[in-house]
PyMOL CGO cylinders between C-alpha atoms (Angstrom):
from pymol import cmd
from pymol.cgo import CYLINDER

trace = [
    CYLINDER, 125.22, 31.92, 48.04, 124.10, 29.43, 47.55, 0.3, 1, 1, 1, 1, 1, 1,
    CYLINDER, 124.10, 29.43, 47.55, 124.21, 25.70, 46.91, 0.3, 1, 1, 1, 1, 1, 1,
    CYLINDER, 124.21, 25.70, 46.91, 122.31, 25.48, 43.59, 0.3, 1, 1, 1, 1, 1, 1,
    CYLINDER, 122.31, 25.48, 43.59, 125.16, 24.70, 40.77, 0.3, 1, 1, 1, 1, 1, 1,
    CYLINDER, 125.16, 24.70, 40.77, 124.58, 27.63, 38.33, 0.3, 1, 1, 1, 1, 1, 1,
    CYLINDER, 124.58, 27.63, 38.33, 124.24, 26.11, 33.98, 0.3, 1, 1, 1, 1, 1, 1,
    CYLINDER, 124.24, 26.11, 33.98, 125.45, 28.48, 32.14, 0.3, 1, 1, 1, 1, 1, 1,
    CYLINDER, 125.45, 28.48, 32.14, 123.46, 28.72, 28.88, 0.3, 1, 1, 1, 1, 1, 1,
    CYLINDER, 123.46, 28.72, 28.88, 125.09, 26.33, 25.70, 0.3, 1, 1, 1, 1, 1, 1,
    CYLINDER, 125.09, 26.33, 25.70, 124.14, 27.60, 21.46, 0.3, 1, 1, 1, 1, 1, 1,
    CYLINDER, 124.14, 27.60, 21.46, 124.76, 25.33, 19.50, 0.3, 1, 1, 1, 1, 1, 1,
    CYLINDER, 124.76, 25.33, 19.50, 126.51, 26.60, 16.17, 0.3, 1, 1, 1, 1, 1, 1,
    CYLINDER, 126.51, 26.60, 16.17, 124.64, 27.30, 13.13, 0.3, 1, 1, 1, 1, 1, 1,
    CYLINDER, 124.64, 27.30, 13.13, 124.85, 24.67, 9.99, 0.3, 1, 1, 1, 1, 1, 1,
    CYLINDER, 124.85, 24.67, 9.99, 127.14, 25.21, 7.35, 0.3, 1, 1, 1, 1, 1, 1,
    CYLINDER, 127.14, 25.21, 7.35, 125.86, 27.00, 4.41, 0.3, 1, 1, 1, 1, 1, 1,
    CYLINDER, 125.86, 27.00, 4.41, 126.86, 27.16, 0.72, 0.3, 1, 1, 1, 1, 1, 1,
    CYLINDER, 126.86, 27.16, 0.72, 127.45, 30.62, 0.07, 0.3, 1, 1, 1, 1, 1, 1,
    CYLINDER, 127.45, 30.62, 0.07, 125.21, 30.17, -3.40, 0.3, 1, 1, 1, 1, 1, 1,
    CYLINDER, 125.21, 30.17, -3.40, 122.66, 29.84, -1.51, 0.3, 1, 1, 1, 1, 1, 1,
    CYLINDER, 122.66, 29.84, -1.51, 121.68, 33.08, 0.83, 0.3, 1, 1, 1, 1, 1, 1,
    CYLINDER, 121.68, 33.08, 0.83, 119.53, 32.78, 3.29, 0.3, 1, 1, 1, 1, 1, 1,
    CYLINDER, 119.53, 32.78, 3.29, 115.84, 32.55, 3.35, 0.3, 1, 1, 1, 1, 1, 1,
    CYLINDER, 115.84, 32.55, 3.35, 113.65, 33.76, 6.01, 0.3, 1, 1, 1, 1, 1, 1,
    CYLINDER, 113.65, 33.76, 6.01, 110.38, 31.69, 7.19, 0.3, 1, 1, 1, 1, 1, 1,
    CYLINDER, 110.38, 31.69, 7.19, 107.70, 32.12, 5.21, 0.3, 1, 1, 1, 1, 1, 1,
    CYLINDER, 107.70, 32.12, 5.21, 104.13, 33.45, 6.20, 0.3, 1, 1, 1, 1, 1, 1,
    CYLINDER, 104.13, 33.45, 6.20, 101.90, 32.07, 4.49, 0.3, 1, 1, 1, 1, 1, 1,
    CYLINDER, 101.90, 32.07, 4.49, 99.49, 33.63, 2.37, 0.3, 1, 1, 1, 1, 1, 1,
    CYLINDER, 99.49, 33.63, 2.37, 95.54, 34.33, 2.72, 0.3, 1, 1, 1, 1, 1, 1,
    CYLINDER, 95.54, 34.33, 2.72, 94.06, 31.21, 0.48, 0.3, 1, 1, 1, 1, 1, 1,
    CYLINDER, 94.06, 31.21, 0.48, 91.57, 32.92, -1.75, 0.3, 1, 1, 1, 1, 1, 1,
    CYLINDER, 91.57, 32.92, -1.75, 88.77, 30.19, -3.32, 0.3, 1, 1, 1, 1, 1, 1,
    CYLINDER, 88.77, 30.19, -3.32, 86.82, 30.97, -6.12, 0.3, 1, 1, 1, 1, 1, 1,
    CYLINDER, 86.82, 30.97, -6.12, 83.66, 29.28, -6.94, 0.3, 1, 1, 1, 1, 1, 1,
    CYLINDER, 83.66, 29.28, -6.94, 83.18, 27.70, -10.52, 0.3, 1, 1, 1, 1, 1, 1,
    CYLINDER, 83.18, 27.70, -10.52, 80.48, 29.61, -12.08, 0.3, 1, 1, 1, 1, 1, 1,
    CYLINDER, 80.48, 29.61, -12.08, 78.48, 27.42, -14.11, 0.3, 1, 1, 1, 1, 1, 1,
    CYLINDER, 78.48, 27.42, -14.11, 77.86, 27.56, -17.39, 0.3, 1, 1, 1, 1, 1, 1,
    CYLINDER, 77.86, 27.56, -17.39, 74.85, 26.00, -19.43, 0.3, 1, 1, 1, 1, 1, 1,
    CYLINDER, 74.85, 26.00, -19.43, 76.37, 25.10, -22.98, 0.3, 1, 1, 1, 1, 1, 1,
    CYLINDER, 76.37, 25.10, -22.98, 74.17, 23.65, -25.55, 0.3, 1, 1, 1, 1, 1, 1,
    CYLINDER, 74.17, 23.65, -25.55, 76.72, 21.67, -26.95, 0.3, 1, 1, 1, 1, 1, 1,
    CYLINDER, 76.72, 21.67, -26.95, 76.45, 18.39, -29.23, 0.3, 1, 1, 1, 1, 1, 1,
    CYLINDER, 76.45, 18.39, -29.23, 75.40, 15.50, -27.04, 0.3, 1, 1, 1, 1, 1, 1,
    CYLINDER, 75.40, 15.50, -27.04, 76.56, 12.30, -27.67, 0.3, 1, 1, 1, 1, 1, 1,
    CYLINDER, 76.56, 12.30, -27.67, 75.03, 9.87, -29.81, 0.3, 1, 1, 1, 1, 1, 1,
    CYLINDER, 75.03, 9.87, -29.81, 75.32, 7.15, -27.10, 0.3, 1, 1, 1, 1, 1, 1,
    CYLINDER, 75.32, 7.15, -27.10, 74.05, 9.27, -24.73, 0.3, 1, 1, 1, 1, 1, 1,
    CYLINDER, 74.05, 9.27, -24.73, 70.77, 9.97, -27.33, 0.3, 1, 1, 1, 1, 1, 1,
    CYLINDER, 70.77, 9.97, -27.33, 69.89, 6.57, -27.93, 0.3, 1, 1, 1, 1, 1, 1,
    CYLINDER, 69.89, 6.57, -27.93, 70.31, 6.06, -24.02, 0.3, 1, 1, 1, 1, 1, 1,
    CYLINDER, 70.31, 6.06, -24.02, 67.64, 8.34, -23.01, 0.3, 1, 1, 1, 1, 1, 1,
    CYLINDER, 67.64, 8.34, -23.01, 65.47, 7.02, -26.10, 0.3, 1, 1, 1, 1, 1, 1,
    CYLINDER, 65.47, 7.02, -26.10, 65.96, 3.23, -25.31, 0.3, 1, 1, 1, 1, 1, 1,
    CYLINDER, 65.96, 3.23, -25.31, 65.17, 4.56, -21.38, 0.3, 1, 1, 1, 1, 1, 1,
    CYLINDER, 65.17, 4.56, -21.38, 61.95, 6.37, -22.72, 0.3, 1, 1, 1, 1, 1, 1,
    CYLINDER, 61.95, 6.37, -22.72, 60.81, 3.78, -25.32, 0.3, 1, 1, 1, 1, 1, 1,
    CYLINDER, 60.81, 3.78, -25.32, 60.54, 1.28, -21.94, 0.3, 1, 1, 1, 1, 1, 1,
    CYLINDER, 60.54, 1.28, -21.94, 58.83, 3.35, -20.44, 0.3, 1, 1, 1, 1, 1, 1,
    CYLINDER, 58.83, 3.35, -20.44, 56.12, 4.19, -23.09, 0.3, 1, 1, 1, 1, 1, 1,
    CYLINDER, 56.12, 4.19, -23.09, 56.34, 0.71, -23.27, 0.3, 1, 1, 1, 1, 1, 1,
    CYLINDER, 56.34, 0.71, -23.27, 56.10, 0.40, -19.28, 0.3, 1, 1, 1, 1, 1, 1,
    CYLINDER, 56.10, 0.40, -19.28, 53.03, 2.72, -19.12, 0.3, 1, 1, 1, 1, 1, 1,
    CYLINDER, 53.03, 2.72, -19.12, 51.11, 1.34, -22.51, 0.3, 1, 1, 1, 1, 1, 1,
    CYLINDER, 51.11, 1.34, -22.51, 51.52, -2.48, -21.02, 0.3, 1, 1, 1, 1, 1, 1,
    CYLINDER, 51.52, -2.48, -21.02, 49.77, -1.56, -17.68, 0.3, 1, 1, 1, 1, 1, 1,
    CYLINDER, 49.77, -1.56, -17.68, 47.24, 0.66, -19.15, 0.3, 1, 1, 1, 1, 1, 1,
    CYLINDER, 47.24, 0.66, -19.15, 45.93, -1.85, -21.38, 0.3, 1, 1, 1, 1, 1, 1,
    CYLINDER, 45.93, -1.85, -21.38, 45.69, -4.69, -18.85, 0.3, 1, 1, 1, 1, 1, 1,
    CYLINDER, 45.69, -4.69, -18.85, 43.93, -2.06, -16.97, 0.3, 1, 1, 1, 1, 1, 1,
    CYLINDER, 43.93, -2.06, -16.97, 41.87, -1.12, -19.96, 0.3, 1, 1, 1, 1, 1, 1,
    CYLINDER, 41.87, -1.12, -19.96, 40.99, -5.03, -20.24, 0.3, 1, 1, 1, 1, 1, 1,
    CYLINDER, 40.99, -5.03, -20.24, 40.23, -5.97, -16.17, 0.3, 1, 1, 1, 1, 1, 1,
    CYLINDER, 40.23, -5.97, -16.17, 38.03, -2.65, -15.94, 0.3, 1, 1, 1, 1, 1, 1,
    CYLINDER, 38.03, -2.65, -15.94, 36.29, -3.23, -19.44, 0.3, 1, 1, 1, 1, 1, 1,
    CYLINDER, 36.29, -3.23, -19.44, 35.98, -6.97, -18.05, 0.3, 1, 1, 1, 1, 1, 1,
    CYLINDER, 35.98, -6.97, -18.05, 34.40, -6.20, -14.74, 0.3, 1, 1, 1, 1, 1, 1,
    CYLINDER, 34.40, -6.20, -14.74, 31.69, -3.03, -16.26, 0.3, 1, 1, 1, 1, 1, 1,
    CYLINDER, 31.69, -3.03, -16.26, 30.94, -6.12, -18.85, 0.3, 1, 1, 1, 1, 1, 1,
    CYLINDER, 30.94, -6.12, -18.85, 29.48, -8.62, -16.17, 0.3, 1, 1, 1, 1, 1, 1,
    CYLINDER, 29.48, -8.62, -16.17, 28.15, -5.78, -13.99, 0.3, 1, 1, 1, 1, 1, 1,
    CYLINDER, 28.15, -5.78, -13.99, 25.95, -4.71, -17.38, 0.3, 1, 1, 1, 1, 1, 1,
    CYLINDER, 25.95, -4.71, -17.38, 25.20, -8.48, -17.44, 0.3, 1, 1, 1, 1, 1, 1,
    CYLINDER, 25.20, -8.48, -17.44, 24.11, -9.14, -14.25, 0.3, 1, 1, 1, 1, 1, 1,
    CYLINDER, 24.11, -9.14, -14.25, 22.33, -5.82, -13.96, 0.3, 1, 1, 1, 1, 1, 1,
    CYLINDER, 22.33, -5.82, -13.96, 20.21, -6.95, -17.25, 0.3, 1, 1, 1, 1, 1, 1,
    CYLINDER, 20.21, -6.95, -17.25, 19.24, -10.30, -15.81, 0.3, 1, 1, 1, 1, 1, 1,
    CYLINDER, 19.24, -10.30, -15.81, 18.39, -9.06, -12.72, 0.3, 1, 1, 1, 1, 1, 1,
    CYLINDER, 18.39, -9.06, -12.72, 15.49, -6.80, -14.93, 0.3, 1, 1, 1, 1, 1, 1,
    CYLINDER, 15.49, -6.80, -14.93, 14.47, -9.84, -17.01, 0.3, 1, 1, 1, 1, 1, 1,
    CYLINDER, 14.47, -9.84, -17.01, 14.14, -11.47, -13.62, 0.3, 1, 1, 1, 1, 1, 1,
    CYLINDER, 14.14, -11.47, -13.62, 11.37, -8.14, -12.20, 0.3, 1, 1, 1, 1, 1, 1,
    CYLINDER, 11.37, -8.14, -12.20, 9.67, -7.95, -15.57, 0.3, 1, 1, 1, 1, 1, 1,
    CYLINDER, 9.67, -7.95, -15.57, 8.89, -12.00, -14.92, 0.3, 1, 1, 1, 1, 1, 1,
    CYLINDER, 8.89, -12.00, -14.92, 7.60, -11.43, -11.32, 0.3, 1, 1, 1, 1, 1, 1,
    CYLINDER, 7.60, -11.43, -11.32, 5.29, -8.58, -12.58, 0.3, 1, 1, 1, 1, 1, 1,
    CYLINDER, 5.29, -8.58, -12.58, 4.36, -10.63, -14.81, 0.3, 1, 1, 1, 1, 1, 1,
    CYLINDER, 4.36, -10.63, -14.81, 3.88, -13.89, -12.85, 0.3, 1, 1, 1, 1, 1, 1,
    CYLINDER, 3.88, -13.89, -12.85, 2.08, -11.23, -10.32, 0.3, 1, 1, 1, 1, 1, 1,
    CYLINDER, 2.08, -11.23, -10.32, -0.27, -9.47, -12.26, 0.3, 1, 1, 1, 1, 1, 1,
    CYLINDER, -0.27, -9.47, -12.26, -1.66, -12.34, -13.28, 0.3, 1, 1, 1, 1, 1, 1,
    CYLINDER, -1.66, -12.34, -13.28, -2.36, -13.78, -9.78, 0.3, 1, 1, 1, 1, 1, 1,
    CYLINDER, -2.36, -13.78, -9.78, -3.77, -10.57, -9.30, 0.3, 1, 1, 1, 1, 1, 1,
    CYLINDER, -3.77, -10.57, -9.30, -5.74, -10.37, -11.95, 0.3, 1, 1, 1, 1, 1, 1,
    CYLINDER, -5.74, -10.37, -11.95, -7.02, -14.53, -10.98, 0.3, 1, 1, 1, 1, 1, 1,
    CYLINDER, -7.02, -14.53, -10.98, -7.75, -13.15, -7.40, 0.3, 1, 1, 1, 1, 1, 1,
    CYLINDER, -7.75, -13.15, -7.40, -9.86, -10.53, -8.59, 0.3, 1, 1, 1, 1, 1, 1,
    CYLINDER, -9.86, -10.53, -8.59, -11.51, -12.77, -10.31, 0.3, 1, 1, 1, 1, 1, 1,
    CYLINDER, -11.51, -12.77, -10.31, -11.99, -14.29, -7.57, 0.3, 1, 1, 1, 1, 1, 1,
    CYLINDER, -11.99, -14.29, -7.57, -13.23, -12.20, -5.68, 0.3, 1, 1, 1, 1, 1, 1,
    CYLINDER, -13.23, -12.20, -5.68, -15.71, -11.16, -7.50, 0.3, 1, 1, 1, 1, 1, 1,
    CYLINDER, -15.71, -11.16, -7.50, -17.58, -14.33, -8.14, 0.3, 1, 1, 1, 1, 1, 1,
    CYLINDER, -17.58, -14.33, -8.14, -17.28, -14.55, -4.26, 0.3, 1, 1, 1, 1, 1, 1,
    CYLINDER, -17.28, -14.55, -4.26, -19.31, -10.70, -4.13, 0.3, 1, 1, 1, 1, 1, 1,
    CYLINDER, -19.31, -10.70, -4.13, -21.81, -11.47, -6.53, 0.3, 1, 1, 1, 1, 1, 1,
    CYLINDER, -21.81, -11.47, -6.53, -25.40, -11.88, -6.01, 0.3, 1, 1, 1, 1, 1, 1,
    CYLINDER, -25.40, -11.88, -6.01, -25.77, -15.72, -6.78, 0.3, 1, 1, 1, 1, 1, 1,
    CYLINDER, -25.77, -15.72, -6.78, -22.65, -16.46, -4.37, 0.3, 1, 1, 1, 1, 1, 1,
    CYLINDER, -22.65, -16.46, -4.37, -24.44, -14.63, -1.72, 0.3, 1, 1, 1, 1, 1, 1,
    CYLINDER, -24.44, -14.63, -1.72, -27.72, -15.95, -1.99, 0.3, 1, 1, 1, 1, 1, 1,
    CYLINDER, -27.72, -15.95, -1.99, -26.26, -19.75, -2.13, 0.3, 1, 1, 1, 1, 1, 1,
    CYLINDER, -26.26, -19.75, -2.13, -23.76, -19.36, 0.41, 0.3, 1, 1, 1, 1, 1, 1,
    CYLINDER, -23.76, -19.36, 0.41, -26.98, -17.97, 2.59, 0.3, 1, 1, 1, 1, 1, 1,
    CYLINDER, -26.98, -17.97, 2.59, -29.28, -21.36, 1.63, 0.3, 1, 1, 1, 1, 1, 1,
    CYLINDER, -29.28, -21.36, 1.63, -26.06, -23.44, 2.06, 0.3, 1, 1, 1, 1, 1, 1,
    CYLINDER, -26.06, -23.44, 2.06, -26.48, -22.07, 5.75, 0.3, 1, 1, 1, 1, 1, 1,
    CYLINDER, -26.48, -22.07, 5.75, -29.86, -22.37, 6.75, 0.3, 1, 1, 1, 1, 1, 1,
    CYLINDER, -29.86, -22.37, 6.75, -30.59, -18.47, 6.13, 0.3, 1, 1, 1, 1, 1, 1,
    CYLINDER, -30.59, -18.47, 6.13, -33.57, -17.63, 4.16, 0.3, 1, 1, 1, 1, 1, 1,
    CYLINDER, -33.57, -17.63, 4.16, -34.05, -14.68, 2.42, 0.3, 1, 1, 1, 1, 1, 1,
    CYLINDER, -34.05, -14.68, 2.42, -36.07, -11.47, 3.22, 0.3, 1, 1, 1, 1, 1, 1,
    CYLINDER, -36.07, -11.47, 3.22, -38.20, -11.51, 0.13, 0.3, 1, 1, 1, 1, 1, 1,
    CYLINDER, -38.20, -11.51, 0.13, -39.19, -15.27, 0.25, 0.3, 1, 1, 1, 1, 1, 1,
    CYLINDER, -39.19, -15.27, 0.25, -39.82, -15.21, 4.14, 0.3, 1, 1, 1, 1, 1, 1,
    CYLINDER, -39.82, -15.21, 4.14, -43.98, -15.84, 5.61, 0.3, 1, 1, 1, 1, 1, 1,
    CYLINDER, -43.98, -15.84, 5.61, -44.61, -14.22, 8.19, 0.3, 1, 1, 1, 1, 1, 1,
    CYLINDER, -44.61, -14.22, 8.19, -45.17, -15.79, 11.44, 0.3, 1, 1, 1, 1, 1, 1,
    CYLINDER, -45.17, -15.79, 11.44, -46.21, -14.34, 14.35, 0.3, 1, 1, 1, 1, 1, 1,
    CYLINDER, -46.21, -14.34, 14.35, -44.30, -15.13, 18.31, 0.3, 1, 1, 1, 1, 1, 1,
    CYLINDER, -44.30, -15.13, 18.31, -41.83, -17.67, 15.37, 0.3, 1, 1, 1, 1, 1, 1,
    CYLINDER, -41.83, -17.67, 15.37, -38.44, -16.22, 15.83, 0.3, 1, 1, 1, 1, 1, 1,
    CYLINDER, -38.44, -16.22, 15.83, -36.82, -16.36, 11.88, 0.3, 1, 1, 1, 1, 1, 1,
    CYLINDER, -36.82, -16.36, 11.88, -32.95, -15.94, 11.09, 0.3, 1, 1, 1, 1, 1, 1,
    CYLINDER, -32.95, -15.94, 11.09, -32.92, -13.61, 8.26, 0.3, 1, 1, 1, 1, 1, 1,
    CYLINDER, -32.92, -13.61, 8.26, -29.66, -12.57, 5.87, 0.3, 1, 1, 1, 1, 1, 1,
    CYLINDER, -29.66, -12.57, 5.87, -29.95, -8.75, 5.76, 0.3, 1, 1, 1, 1, 1, 1,
    CYLINDER, -29.95, -8.75, 5.76, -27.82, -6.89, 3.62, 0.3, 1, 1, 1, 1, 1, 1,
    CYLINDER, -27.82, -6.89, 3.62, -26.19, -3.81, 4.86, 0.3, 1, 1, 1, 1, 1, 1,
]
cmd.load_cgo(trace, "trace")
């Protein structure tokens, strides 16, 4: 035999139950079935406070939109008017410059005609020591400077 002591199992007696209550067996949990709610759209009466909130929200958004639109319109309109006025002034200055240039051109044309006239050329030739071909005496052996028109 072995030197180990032998331990015998000890079973506790069950607690006493009253006679009116029968003994129940442990219950196995039943499967849980979850049903998802079905959304139904019902058109019922909307409360007046919700309607007032919606109206005040829409009115506030409308006023804000109107103010922003008005400010944008006024600023863009002012910017457009400024650009149109600047273009008008530039046009006036360009017309004045064109008028002055045409006056200067007319004056220069007059001076060119005066300088290219035959009288002006003959006066210049006489002042510079040139003798016209028509009135020059013909002398042999003398070198003459003659103005010749080409």
